[in-house]
ZADO-1210 file (C-alpha; in nm, 4 decimals, padded with zeros to 6 digits):
<atoms>
<atom x="09.9071" y="17.7343" z="32.7514" code="MET" pos="1"/>
<atom x="09.6371" y="17.9866" z="32.8030" code="ARG" pos="2"/>
<atom x="09.6887" y="18.3545" z="32.7325" code="ALA" pos="3"/>
<atom x="09.5480" y="18.5963" z="32.9836" code="THR" pos="4"/>
<atom x="09.7065" y="18.9099" z="32.8362" code="GLN" pos="5"/>
<atom x="09.8104" y="19.0278" z="32.4922" code="PHE" pos="6"/>
<atom x="10.1744" y="19.0116" z="32.5956" code="SER" pos="7"/>
<atom x="10.1376" y="18.6325" z="32.6377" code="ASP" pos="8"/>
<atom x="10.0516" y="18.5973" z="32.2667" code="LEU" pos="9"/>
<atom x="10.4101" y="18.6673" z="32.1608" code="LYS" pos="10"/>
<atom x="10.5380" y="18.3849" z="32.3858" code="ALA" pos="11"/>
<atom x="10.2696" y="18.1502" z="32.2500" code="MET" pos="12"/>
<atom x="10.3590" y="18.2421" z="31.8930" code="GLN" pos="13"/>
<atom x="10.7265" y="18.1657" z="31.9630" code="LYS" pos="14"/>
<atom x="10.6355" y="17.8338" z="32.1258" code="LEU" pos="15"/>
<atom x="10.4200" y="17.7307" z="31.8264" code="LEU" pos="16"/>
<atom x="10.6960" y="17.8309" z="31.5827" code="ALA" pos="17"/>
<atom x="10.9500" y="17.6267" z="31.7793" code="ASP" pos="18"/>
<atom x="10.7185" y="17.3247" z="31.7800" code="GLN" pos="19"/>
<atom x="10.6579" y="17.3540" z="31.4042" code="ALA" pos="20"/>
<atom x="11.0321" y="17.3830" z="31.3375" code="ARG" pos="21"/>
<atom x="11.1054" y="17.0800" z="31.5580" code="ALA" pos="22"/>
<atom x="10.8382" y="16.8783" z="31.3763" code="GLU" pos="23"/>
<atom x="10.9819" y="16.9718" z="31.0351" code="LYS" pos="24"/>
<atom x="11.3317" y="16.8763" z="31.1495" code="GLU" pos="25"/>
<atom x="11.2049" y="16.5418" z="31.2819" code="ALA" pos="26"/>
<atom x="11.0300" y="16.4701" z="30.9504" code="GLN" pos="27"/>
<atom x="11.3451" y="16.5598" z="30.7557" code="ALA" pos="28"/>
<atom x="11.5566" y="16.3352" z="30.9792" code="ALA" pos="29"/>
<atom x="11.3103" y="16.0485" z="30.9351" code="ALA" pos="30"/>
<atom x="11.3128" y="16.0981" z="30.5581" code="ARG" pos="31"/>
<atom x="11.6950" y="16.0934" z="30.5490" code="LEU" pos="32"/>
<atom x="11.7048" y="15.7808" z="30.7672" code="ALA" pos="33"/>
<atom x="11.4596" y="15.6046" z="30.5343" code="GLU" pos="34"/>
<atom x="11.6658" y="15.7017" z="30.2286" code="GLN" pos="35"/>
<atom x="11.9820" y="15.5728" z="30.3966" code="GLN" pos="36"/>
<atom x="11.8087" y="15.2457" z="30.4855" code="ARG" pos="37"/>
<atom x="11.6959" y="15.2007" z="30.1244" code="GLN" pos="38"/>
<atom x="12.0458" y="15.2766" z="29.9915" code="ARG" pos="39"/>
<atom x="12.1989" y="15.0176" z="30.2230" code="GLU" pos="40"/>
<atom x="11.9327" y="14.7648" z="30.1309" code="GLN" pos="41"/>
<atom x="11.9944" y="14.8141" z="29.7585" code="GLN" pos="42"/>
<atom x="12.3730" y="14.8433" z="29.7836" code="LEU" pos="43"/>
<atom x="12.4357" y="14.5206" z="29.5912" code="PHE" pos="44"/>
<atom x="12.2042" y="14.6164" z="29.3056" code="ALA" pos="45"/>
<atom x="12.3610" y="14.9629" z="29.2830" code="PHE" pos="46"/>
<atom x="12.7160" y="14.8218" z="29.2895" code="SER" pos="47"/>
<atom x="12.6711" y="14.5327" z="29.0483" code="ILE" pos="48"/>
<atom x="12.3743" y="14.6397" z="28.8403" code="GLY" pos="49"/>
<atom x="12.0529" y="14.4644" z="28.7564" code="ALA" pos="50"/>
<atom x="12.0645" y="14.0939" z="28.8351" code="VAL" pos="51"/>
<atom x="11.8470" y="13.8323" z="28.6697" code="LYS" pos="52"/>
<atom x="11.8052" y="13.4852" z="28.8214" code="PRO" pos="53"/>
<atom x="11.9530" y="13.1956" z="28.6270" code="ILE" pos="54"/>
<atom x="11.6905" y="12.9833" z="28.4544" code="LYS" pos="55"/>
<atom x="11.6565" y="12.6363" z="28.6046" code="ASP" pos="56"/>
<atom x="11.7374" y="12.3864" z="28.3327" code="SER" pos="57"/>
<atom x="11.6032" y="12.0943" z="28.5337" code="GLY" pos="58"/>
<atom x="11.9377" y="11.9114" z="28.5130" code="ARG" pos="59"/>
<atom x="12.1738" y="11.8354" z="28.7943" code="SER" pos="60"/>
<atom x="12.5207" y="11.9891" z="28.7987" code="ALA" pos="61"/>
<atom x="12.6709" y="11.6449" z="28.8730" code="ARG" pos="62"/>
<atom x="12.5648" y="11.3142" z="28.7238" code="PRO" pos="63"/>
<atom x="12.3596" y="11.0966" z="28.9564" code="ALA" pos="64"/>
<atom x="12.5647" y="10.8332" z="29.1358" code="GLN" pos="65"/>
<atom x="12.4603" y="10.4759" z="29.0895" code="SER" pos="66"/>
<atom x="12.3639" y="10.2525" z="29.3779" code="GLY" pos="67"/>
<atom x="12.6574" y="10.0183" z="29.3086" code="ASP" pos="68"/>
<atom x="12.9134" y="10.0760" z="29.5896" code="PRO" pos="69"/>
<atom x="13.2043" y="09.9436" z="29.3803" code="LYS" pos="70"/>
<atom x="13.1365" y="10.1960" z="29.1047" code="THR" pos="71"/>
<atom x="13.0972" y="10.4752" z="29.3584" code="ALA" pos="72"/>
<atom x="13.4279" y="10.3860" z="29.5301" code="ALA" pos="73"/>
<atom x="13.6105" y="10.3804" z="29.1964" code="THR" pos="74"/>
<atom x="13.4647" y="10.7173" z="29.1118" code="ARG" pos="75"/>
<atom x="13.5871" y="10.8567" z="29.4459" code="VAL" pos="76"/>
<atom x="13.9345" y="10.7121" z="29.3894" code="GLY" pos="77"/>
<atom x="13.9528" y="10.8740" z="29.0488" code="ARG" pos="78"/>
<atom x="13.8756" y="11.2171" z="29.1921" code="PHE" pos="79"/>
<atom x="14.1123" y="11.1845" z="29.4868" code="ARG" pos="80"/>
<atom x="14.3979" y="11.3078" z="29.2692" code="GLY" pos="81"/>
<atom x="14.6774" y="11.0956" z="29.4169" code="ASP" pos="82"/>
<atom x="14.6559" y="10.8196" z="29.1537" code="GLY" pos="83"/>
<atom x="14.5623" y="10.5476" z="29.4022" code="ARG" pos="84"/>
<atom x="14.2341" y="10.3670" z="29.3805" code="SER" pos="85"/>
<atom x="13.9936" y="10.3790" z="29.6712" code="ALA" pos="86"/>
<atom x="13.9322" y="10.0017" z="29.6404" code="ILE" pos="87"/>
<atom x="14.2147" y="09.7701" z="29.7486" code="ARG" pos="88"/>
</atoms>
């Protein structure tokens, strides 16, 4: 916008003020959106607290099964819970 008279300066001043206000509002909205995104991302840590990973002991949770199919079938029958053996 180009001012040709002094009366145009007031309109230019208002336009610049409106643009500055709109830019500030956009920055504030972006800042609030970023804060909201961070809160949602860290929701678990805020709810539960600091979490540390469990140290790997190098051991398996279950004992390794042997390659013998008869032993494996007996083991399965024992865990079935109905008292019957898996091998007949």
